[in-house]
C-alpha positions, 0 to 999 in steps of 0.5 A: 747377931746384928754386930756379927752381920755388920762385921760381915758386910764390912770386911766384904765391902774392904775386900772388894772396894779396891778391886772396884776401882781398878776395873776397866769401866772405872778407868774409861776404857770399853775394852780392847782397841778392836772393840773401842774402834767397832764400838765407835763405828757402830754409834756412827751408823744409825743401822748396824748390819748383826750378820756374820761378815760371811752372811754380808759378802753373800749378798754381794753380787761379784761379776766375773769377767768370761776368758777365751779359754774354757776352764774345767772345774771338775776335781784333779780325781774327776779329771783323772777319771775321765781321762782313763775312761776315755782311753780304750782298756784292756780287761784283766780279770780280777779275783774277788774272793776272800783268799780262804777261798781261793785257797780252797779252789787251789787244793792249798794244805794247811800245816797242822799244829801240834797240841799245846803243851802244858807246864804244870807249875810248882805247887804253892802253899795254897796261901794268897798273901794278897787276898789277905792284904785285902781281907786286912784292909777291910777289917781294918776300914770296918773297925775305923767306921766303927769306932767313928760311929761310936765317938760320934754317938758318945759326943751327941749324948754327952750333956754339957753342964755348967756348974757356977763358980762358988764365990 
C-alpha cells in the first residue's frame, strides 16, 4: 500500500511541477498591464477609494452656467402632447365598442357555414406496426435486463479457489 501511495504522489508531482514553473506569478508578471498600473497606483496612494466609478462621480459637484434661453427639458413626446393640447380640437366621436358589438348593432348578417363533410378512410387490418415495434423493443429490454441480472448474480456467487500446483 505504501509503494502505491508513493507512486501516486510521484506521478502527480511530475505532472504538476512543470506547469507550476510557467504560471504568471512564477515568471514575475502580476497580470495584465492595466492590473499592474492599478496595483502601482494603489500602492502609491495609502488610501484607496474602493467605490465604483459612478459612485465616485456622484460625489463631484458640477457647475452648469446659466444660459439666456430657457431649455425645455421635457421629452419630445411630452412637448408634442403639450403643443396639441394647446390647440383647439374638433371633437370626433370614437366608437369604443368591440367589432362584434358594432356588427350586432348594425344588423350585419353572417354567412351560414355548411356542416363539415366526414370523409371515411379505407379500413385497415387493425394491426399497427408502430405499436408492435414498441412492444418488441420493450420485450428485448426486459430480456436484456434479466440476462444482465443473471450474469451479475452468477458472477457474485462464484468462488475463486486456487489449487496449489503439484510439484
